[in-house]
C-alpha positions as CSV (number, residue, x, y, z in Angstrom):
1,X,29.8,-20.2,-23.9
2,X,26.4,-21.0,-24.2
3,X,24.0,-17.7,-24.8
4,X,21.1,-19.5,-25.0
5,X,17.9,-17.3,-24.0
6,X,14.4,-18.5,-23.9
7,X,12.5,-16.6,-26.7
8,X,9.9,-15.0,-24.7
9,X,12.5,-13.2,-23.5
10,X,14.3,-11.9,-26.2
11,X,12.3,-8.6,-26.2
12,X,14.3,-7.6,-23.3
13,X,17.3,-8.3,-25.0
14,X,19.1,-7.4,-28.4
15,X,20.3,-11.0,-29.3
16,X,23.1,-9.3,-32.0
17,X,24.9,-7.5,-29.6
18,X,25.1,-10.3,-26.9
19,X,28.3,-10.9,-28.0
20,X,30.0,-7.5,-28.3
21,X,30.4,-4.5,-25.7
22,X,27.0,-3.0,-26.7
23,X,24.0,-2.3,-23.8
24,X,22.6,-6.1,-23.8
25,X,19.1,-4.8,-22.6
26,X,17.3,-3.5,-24.5
27,X,16.7,0.8,-24.0
28,X,13.4,0.6,-21.6
29,X,14.0,1.9,-18.4
30,X,11.6,-1.1,-16.8
31,X,11.8,-4.8,-17.5
32,X,8.9,-6.8,-15.7
33,X,9.0,-10.2,-15.9
34,X,5.8,-12.3,-14.2
35,X,3.8,-14.8,-14.4
36,X,3.6,-18.7,-13.2
37,X,6.2,-21.2,-11.3
38,X,8.6,-22.5,-13.3
39,X,8.8,-20.0,-16.2
40,X,12.7,-19.7,-15.8
41,X,11.6,-15.5,-15.7
42,X,15.1,-15.2,-12.7
43,X,17.7,-17.8,-14.2
44,X,17.0,-15.6,-17.4
45,X,17.7,-12.4,-15.9
46,X,20.5,-13.7,-13.9
47,X,22.1,-15.1,-16.9
48,X,21.6,-12.5,-19.0
49,X,23.2,-9.9,-16.3
50,X,26.4,-12.1,-16.1
51,X,27.0,-11.7,-19.7
52,X,26.4,-8.4,-19.5
53,X,28.8,-8.1,-16.8
54,X,31.1,-9.8,-19.1
55,X,31.5,-7.5,-22.1
56,X,30.8,-4.2,-19.8
57,X,32.0,-2.6,-16.6
58,X,28.3,-2.3,-15.2
59,X,27.3,-2.1,-11.2
60,X,24.1,-4.1,-10.7
61,X,21.9,-3.8,-7.4
62,X,20.6,-7.3,-6.8
63,X,17.6,-6.2,-3.8
64,X,14.6,-7.9,-2.7
65,X,11.9,-6.7,-0.1
66,X,13.4,-8.4,3.5
67,X,17.1,-10.2,3.2
68,X,18.8,-10.9,6.4
69,X,21.8,-12.2,5.2
70,X,23.5,-13.3,1.4
71,X,21.9,-16.6,1.4
72,X,19.1,-14.7,0.8
73,X,20.0,-13.1,-2.5
74,X,20.4,-14.0,-5.3
75,X,24.1,-14.6,-5.4
76,X,24.4,-18.2,-5.9
77,X,21.8,-18.3,-9.0
78,X,24.2,-15.6,-10.0
79,X,27.3,-17.9,-9.9
80,X,25.1,-21.0,-11.2
81,X,25.2,-19.0,-13.9
82,X,28.9,-17.9,-14.1
83,X,29.4,-21.5,-14.1
84,X,27.3,-23.1,-16.6
85,X,28.8,-20.2,-18.9
86,X,32.5,-20.9,-17.7
87,X,33.4,-17.7,-16.4
88,X,35.2,-18.5,-13.6
89,X,38.3,-17.3,-14.3
90,X,36.7,-13.6,-14.9
91,X,34.7,-13.7,-11.5
92,X,35.5,-13.3,-8.2
93,X,32.9,-14.4,-5.2
94,X,33.6,-12.3,-1.8
95,X,31.1,-12.7,0.9
96,X,28.8,-10.3,0.2
97,X,30.0,-9.4,-3.5
98,X,30.6,-10.7,-7.4
99,X,33.0,-8.6,-8.7
100,X,34.5,-8.9,-12.2
101,X,37.9,-8.2,-13.7
102,X,36.5,-5.2,-15.4
103,X,35.5,-3.3,-12.8
104,X,31.5,-4.5,-12.9
105,X,30.2,-5.6,-9.7
106,X,26.7,-7.5,-8.0
107,X,25.9,-6.2,-4.4
108,X,22.9,-7.6,-2.2
109,X,20.8,-5.3,-0.5
110,X,17.1,-5.4,1.6
111,X,15.2,-3.5,0.7
112,X,13.2,-2.9,3.6
113,X,16.1,-2.4,5.8
114,X,18.5,-1.1,3.3
115,X,17.0,1.5,1.2
116,X,18.7,4.6,3.1
117,X,21.4,3.3,2.3
118,X,20.7,2.4,-1.6
119,X,19.4,6.2,-2.0
120,X,23.2,7.6,-1.7
121,X,24.9,4.9,-3.5
122,X,26.2,7.3,-6.3
123,X,26.2,4.8,-9.4
124,X,23.9,1.9,-10.2
125,X,23.3,0.6,-13.8
126,X,21.1,-2.1,-12.9
127,X,19.1,-2.7,-10.3
128,X,17.4,-6.2,-10.1
129,X,14.5,-6.9,-7.6
130,X,13.8,-10.7,-7.4
131,X,10.5,-11.9,-5.9
132,X,9.4,-8.3,-6.2
133,X,5.4,-9.6,-4.9
134,X,6.3,-8.6,-1.7
135,X,7.8,-5.6,-2.4
136,X,5.9,-2.5,-0.5
137,X,5.0,0.8,-1.7
138,X,6.7,2.8,0.1
139,X,10.3,0.6,-0.8
140,X,9.3,1.5,-4.6
141,X,9.0,5.1,-4.0
142,X,12.3,5.5,-2.4
143,X,14.1,2.9,-5.0
144,X,13.0,4.5,-8.5
145,X,14.5,7.6,-7.9
146,X,17.0,6.2,-7.0
147,X,18.0,4.4,-9.9
148,X,19.1,8.1,-11.6
149,X,22.4,6.5,-13.7
150,X,22.0,7.6,-17.7
151,X,20.8,4.6,-19.3
152,X,20.4,2.7,-15.9
153,X,17.2,-0.6,-16.5
154,X,15.4,-1.5,-13.1
155,X,14.4,-5.3,-14.1
156,X,11.5,-7.0,-12.0
157,X,10.5,-10.6,-11.8
158,X,7.9,-11.3,-9.7
159,X,5.1,-14.2,-9.2
160,X,1.6,-12.3,-8.5
161,X,0.3,-12.8,-5.2
162,X,-2.8,-10.9,-4.4
163,X,-4.5,-8.6,-6.9
164,X,-3.8,-5.1,-4.6
165,X,-0.1,-5.7,-3.7
166,X,1.9,-2.6,-4.7
167,X,4.2,-4.6,-7.4
168,X,0.9,-5.5,-9.4
169,X,-0.7,-2.9,-9.4
170,X,2.3,0.1,-10.2
171,X,4.0,-2.9,-12.8
172,X,1.4,-4.6,-14.6
173,X,-1.9,-2.9,-13.3
174,X,-0.7,0.7,-14.6
175,X,3.0,0.3,-15.6
176,X,4.8,3.0,-16.6
177,X,5.3,3.8,-20.4
178,X,9.0,3.7,-20.7
179,X,8.3,-0.2,-19.9
180,X,8.3,-3.7,-21.8
181,X,5.8,-6.0,-19.3
182,X,6.5,-9.8,-19.8
183,X,4.2,-12.5,-18.8
184,X,5.9,-15.6,-18.6
185,X,5.3,-19.7,-18.2
186,X,6.1,-23.2,-17.5
187,X,5.4,-23.3,-21.4
188,X,8.0,-20.6,-22.1
189,X,10.3,-22.4,-20.5
190,X,12.7,-25.2,-23.0
191,X,14.1,-26.4,-19.6
192,X,11.1,-27.0,-17.6
193,X,11.4,-30.4,-15.3
194,X,9.5,-33.0,-15.8
195,X,9.6,-33.9,-11.7
196,X,8.3,-30.1,-11.7
197,X,5.2,-31.2,-14.1
198,X,4.0,-33.8,-12.3
199,X,3.5,-31.6,-9.6
200,X,1.9,-29.2,-11.4
201,X,-0.9,-31.4,-13.4
202,X,-1.9,-33.3,-9.9
203,X,-2.6,-29.6,-8.7
204,X,-4.3,-29.1,-11.6
205,X,-6.7,-31.8,-11.1
206,X,-6.6,-31.5,-7.2
207,X,-6.8,-27.5,-6.9
208,X,-7.6,-25.8,-9.8
209,X,-7.9,-22.5,-8.4
210,X,-4.4,-23.0,-6.4
211,X,-3.0,-23.8,-9.9
212,X,-4.2,-20.9,-11.4
213,X,-2.3,-18.7,-8.7
214,X,0.4,-21.0,-8.4
215,X,1.2,-22.0,-12.5
216,X,-0.7,-19.5,-14.0
217,X,0.3,-16.5,-12.2
218,X,-2.4,-15.4,-11.3
219,X,-3.0,-12.6,-8.7
220,X,-5.6,-13.9,-5.7
221,X,-7.8,-11.3,-5.9
222,X,-9.8,-12.2,-2.9
223,X,-8.1,-10.9,-0.1
224,X,-10.0,-11.5,3.5
225,X,-9.9,-7.9,4.0
226,X,-11.8,-7.0,0.8
227,X,-15.3,-5.4,1.3
228,X,-16.2,-6.5,-2.4
229,X,-14.4,-9.4,-3.6
230,X,-13.5,-9.6,-7.2
231,X,-15.2,-12.4,-8.5
232,X,-18.0,-10.9,-6.8
233,X,-17.9,-7.3,-8.7
234,X,-17.2,-9.5,-12.0
235,X,-20.3,-11.3,-11.9
236,X,-22.2,-8.0,-11.7
237,X,-20.6,-7.8,-15.4
238,X,-24.2,-8.7,-17.8
239,X,-25.9,-11.0,-15.2
240,X,-29.2,-9.4,-16.6
241,X,-28.4,-10.8,-19.4
242,X,-28.4,-14.1,-17.8
243,X,-31.4,-13.4,-15.6
244,X,-33.9,-11.9,-17.9
245,X,-33.3,-8.3,-15.2
246,X,-34.7,-5.4,-18.5
247,X,-33.1,-2.2,-17.9
248,X,-35.6,-0.1,-17.1
249,X,-37.3,2.1,-14.0
250,X,-35.4,4.6,-11.5
251,X,-31.9,6.5,-13.4
252,X,-30.1,8.0,-11.3
253,X,-26.8,9.3,-11.8
254,X,-24.2,9.1,-8.8
255,X,-21.3,12.3,-9.1
256,X,-18.3,12.0,-7.2
257,X,-16.7,15.7,-7.5
258,X,-12.6,15.7,-7.5
259,X,-10.9,15.8,-4.5
260,X,-8.1,18.2,-7.3
261,X,-4.8,16.8,-9.2
262,X,-4.6,14.4,-10.6
263,X,-8.0,13.3,-9.4
264,X,-10.8,12.7,-11.8
265,X,-14.0,13.3,-11.7
266,X,-17.1,10.7,-11.9
267,X,-20.4,9.5,-12.7
268,X,-22.3,6.9,-13.0
269,X,-25.8,5.9,-13.8
270,X,-27.9,3.3,-12.4
271,X,-30.8,2.8,-14.5
272,X,-33.2,0.6,-12.9
273,X,-31.1,-2.4,-11.2
274,X,-28.6,-2.0,-14.2
275,X,-25.4,0.2,-14.5
276,X,-25.8,1.7,-17.8
277,X,-22.7,4.4,-18.0
278,X,-19.8,5.1,-16.4
279,X,-17.8,8.0,-17.2
280,X,-14.2,9.7,-15.5
281,X,-13.6,13.5,-16.6
282,X,-11.0,16.2,-15.6
283,X,-12.4,20.0,-15.0
284,X,-10.7,22.5,-12.9
285,X,-13.1,23.6,-10.9
286,X,-16.2,21.9,-8.9
287,X,-18.2,24.1,-10.6
288,X,-17.8,23.6,-13.8
289,X,-17.3,19.7,-12.9
290,X,-20.8,20.3,-11.6
291,X,-21.8,21.6,-15.2
292,X,-20.6,18.6,-16.6
293,X,-22.4,16.3,-14.6
294,X,-25.9,17.9,-15.3
295,X,-25.1,17.6,-18.6
296,X,-24.9,14.2,-18.1
297,X,-28.7,13.6,-16.3
298,X,-29.9,15.3,-19.5
299,X,-28.5,13.5,-21.7
300,X,-29.5,10.2,-19.8
301,X,-32.2,11.3,-19.2
302,X,-31.7,10.4,-15.7
303,X,-34.1,11.6,-12.5
304,X,-32.2,12.4,-9.6
305,X,-28.3,13.5,-9.4
306,X,-26.7,12.0,-6.1
307,X,-23.5,14.2,-5.1
308,X,-20.7,13.9,-2.7
309,X,-21.3,16.8,-0.3
310,X,-17.8,16.2,1.6
311,X,-15.4,19.1,0.6
312,X,-15.2,20.9,-2.7
313,X,-18.6,19.5,-3.8
314,X,-20.3,21.1,-0.8
315,X,-21.3,24.0,-3.4
316,X,-22.9,21.3,-6.2
317,X,-26.5,21.9,-4.7
318,X,-26.1,25.5,-5.4
319,X,-24.4,25.7,-8.4
320,X,-27.1,23.1,-9.8
321,X,-30.1,25.1,-8.6
322,X,-30.7,27.8,-11.9
323,X,-30.5,25.1,-14.3
324,X,-32.5,22.6,-12.2
325,X,-35.1,25.7,-11.5
326,X,-35.1,26.1,-15.8
327,X,-35.3,22.3,-16.6
328,X,-38.6,22.3,-14.2
329,X,-40.2,25.2,-15.5
330,X,-39.7,24.2,-19.2
331,X,-42.2,21.3,-18.1
332,X,-39.8,18.6,-18.7
333,X,-39.9,17.3,-15.5
334,X,-37.9,17.6,-11.9
335,X,-34.4,16.5,-11.5
336,X,-33.7,15.9,-8.0
337,X,-30.1,16.8,-6.6
338,X,-29.4,15.1,-3.2
339,X,-26.5,15.5,-1.1
340,X,-24.7,12.2,0.0
341,X,-22.8,12.8,3.0
342,X,-20.4,9.9,2.7
343,X,-19.2,10.6,7.0
344,X,-22.5,11.3,8.1
345,X,-24.9,9.2,10.8
346,X,-26.2,6.3,9.0
347,X,-29.8,5.7,8.5
348,X,-32.1,4.1,10.5
349,X,-29.9,3.4,13.4
350,X,-32.4,1.4,16.0
351,X,-33.3,-1.0,12.3
352,X,-32.5,-4.2,12.5
353,X,-29.3,-4.4,9.7
354,X,-30.8,-7.3,7.3
355,X,-27.2,-8.3,6.8
356,X,-25.4,-8.9,10.0
357,X,-28.7,-9.3,12.3
358,X,-27.9,-6.4,14.6
359,X,-29.1,-2.6,14.6
360,X,-27.6,-0.5,12.4
361,X,-26.2,1.8,15.0
362,X,-24.0,-1.4,16.3
363,X,-22.7,-2.4,12.8
364,X,-21.9,0.8,10.9
365,X,-19.3,3.5,11.8
366,X,-20.7,6.3,8.8
367,X,-23.0,6.0,6.6
368,X,-20.3,5.4,3.7
369,X,-20.1,2.0,5.4
370,X,-23.1,1.0,5.5
371,X,-23.8,2.2,2.4
372,X,-20.4,0.0,0.9
373,X,-21.6,-3.7,2.5
374,X,-25.3,-2.4,1.1
375,X,-23.2,-2.9,-2.8
376,X,-21.2,-5.7,-1.3
377,X,-24.9,-7.4,-0.7
378,X,-25.6,-6.6,-3.7
379,X,-22.5,-8.2,-5.7
380,X,-22.8,-11.3,-3.5
381,X,-26.1,-11.5,-4.8
382,X,-25.1,-11.4,-8.8
383,X,-22.4,-13.6,-7.8
384,X,-24.9,-16.7,-6.0
385,X,-27.0,-15.7,-9.5
386,X,-24.1,-16.7,-11.8
387,X,-23.4,-19.4,-9.7
388,X,-27.0,-20.7,-10.6
389,X,-27.6,-20.5,-6.6
390,X,-30.8,-19.1,-4.7
391,X,-30.3,-16.0,-4.3
392,X,-32.6,-12.2,-4.3
393,X,-33.2,-11.1,-7.7
394,X,-34.5,-7.7,-6.8
395,X,-30.4,-6.8,-5.3
396,X,-28.6,-8.3,-7.5
397,X,-26.9,-5.2,-9.3
398,X,-26.1,-5.7,-12.5
399,X,-23.2,-3.9,-15.0
400,X,-24.4,-4.2,-18.8
401,X,-20.8,-3.9,-20.7
402,X,-22.1,-3.0,-24.0
403,X,-22.8,1.1,-22.6
404,X,-18.8,1.4,-21.5
405,X,-15.6,1.0,-22.9
406,X,-13.8,-2.3,-21.5
407,X,-10.9,0.1,-20.0
408,X,-13.7,1.9,-17.7
409,X,-15.5,-1.5,-17.0
410,X,-12.3,-3.2,-16.1
411,X,-11.6,0.0,-13.5
412,X,-15.0,0.1,-12.1
413,X,-14.5,-4.0,-11.2
414,X,-11.1,-3.0,-10.2
415,X,-12.1,0.1,-8.1
416,X,-15.3,-2.0,-6.5
417,X,-13.1,-4.4,-5.0
418,X,-10.4,-2.0,-3.8
419,X,-11.1,-1.0,-0.6
420,X,-10.4,-3.1,2.5
421,X,-12.8,-3.4,5.3
422,X,-11.3,-1.4,9.0
423,X,-12.8,-1.4,12.4
424,X,-13.6,1.7,14.6
425,X,-13.9,0.1,17.8
426,X,-16.2,-2.9,17.0
427,X,-18.1,-1.0,14.0
428,X,-17.3,-1.6,10.9
429,X,-15.3,1.3,8.6
430,X,-13.9,1.7,4.8
431,X,-10.6,1.7,4.1
432,X,-9.9,5.5,3.6
433,X,-8.2,7.0,0.8
434,X,-4.3,7.9,2.5
435,X,-4.2,4.1,3.2
436,X,-5.4,3.1,-0.3
437,X,-3.0,5.5,-1.7
438,X,0.1,4.0,0.6
439,X,-0.9,0.6,-1.0
440,X,-0.4,1.9,-4.4
441,X,-4.3,2.3,-5.3
442,X,-5.7,5.7,-6.4
443,X,-9.0,6.9,-5.4
444,X,-11.9,4.9,-6.4
445,X,-14.1,7.2,-7.9
446,X,-16.0,5.2,-10.1
447,X,-17.0,3.2,-7.7
448,X,-18.3,6.0,-5.1
449,X,-20.2,7.2,-8.1
450,X,-21.7,3.8,-7.9
451,X,-22.6,4.1,-4.0
452,X,-24.2,7.5,-5.2
453,X,-26.0,5.9,-7.4
454,X,-27.5,3.4,-6.2
455,X,-28.1,5.2,-2.9
456,X,-32.1,5.4,-2.0
457,X,-33.2,7.3,0.7
458,X,-36.3,5.6,1.4
459,X,-36.7,2.0,2.0
460,X,-35.0,0.2,-1.0
461,X,-35.2,-3.5,-2.7
462,X,-32.4,-4.5,-0.8
463,X,-34.3,-4.1,2.9
464,X,-37.4,-5.3,1.6
465,X,-35.4,-8.6,-0.1
466,X,-34.3,-9.7,2.9
467,X,-37.4,-8.5,5.4
468,X,-38.5,-11.3,2.7
469,X,-35.6,-13.9,2.8
470,X,-35.6,-13.9,6.4
471,X,-39.4,-13.8,7.2
472,X,-39.8,-17.0,4.7
473,X,-37.1,-18.7,7.0
474,X,-39.3,-18.5,10.2
């Protein structure tokens, strides 16, 4: 029999036991394989599962989000591997299953329509989720705890679709601890066909962006519903160095107060146009969190602390009155404590919105939406600047990568791109956090703190820049 496997996948299997009765898959619970077209992920998994079913009486669930008939399943691929391994004498194929002479069994389900029945299945040794990019967060929440047999493995194969998809977030951006994550491309597949290679080369020349998505497995970040496209957010990183924008001016600290549970507090500092400090921290109560934020204000010499007044943050101003007063009487300057009510009324409701060219009251449902679109505009200007295109220099948002660790930087960029736009009637609003949670996305604390760090109650550089721009065009 031909037991050939691709080198890129070897860390998922025990090559020494592939011809014995031992478990072939390594002991990690999650085996995640993602990448572009032609990487051989599905063939590898099908062949390995067939071998395991030959040596051991395992019960294997083959699932995908939608399966209208058995023709939509991986049954044909599995049987192809059985034929290549010359094991037709051992397995039989019925209309709905593949069964082995030792009691092993492959059965097939669509998660969206059969998730309740999967919960009731007593024994599943292996769950292979194919085309997993389409699996929604609700399906994952039911499936993963349903695979509870001792030593069970959950094997996930997919070509990433959108950056914000539940599968990509759950298993690539924030993978479980007990997991093996492998990125595999066409170049890892020794059997990659020449016909596909010509198609790949043509796309690389004709559509480089689509090539990265299709053949290199890069998720598409620019959902048409995203308030801030990821490429705009990423363009902010170190753009001040390219434009010679000095890190100078007013310092304002944003403070997003934890909503409790696993949700952390967050601080972000704006120094003029540049983000120079980001931090998430956990405190069991809002008073301690406020005092930690106050220490960050002092350490970074900020002149204003803007905080989220909704919910548990409502007592922040009262908590900080005493240290604020003590700081003032020491003669070291006054530090303003400014509440930010995201759900409150918009600013300057009758003023023409410089972004949409309509009165603010006709565009935004609340202050949160207004400030998110302000941030969107600033990120757009950063992206235009990064491309050498016309932009408003005063509106550019800059993020200094040297002032924070890589993980925090990536988290900030991700959170800036996380919420999608929604509408209340005809007015813009920001996707609420409970909907984000259903998409598998945690609360965007750093991005909210950034919104507050950018918050000015007086006319700001953005408004002035847009007004000047409109005047030039008249």
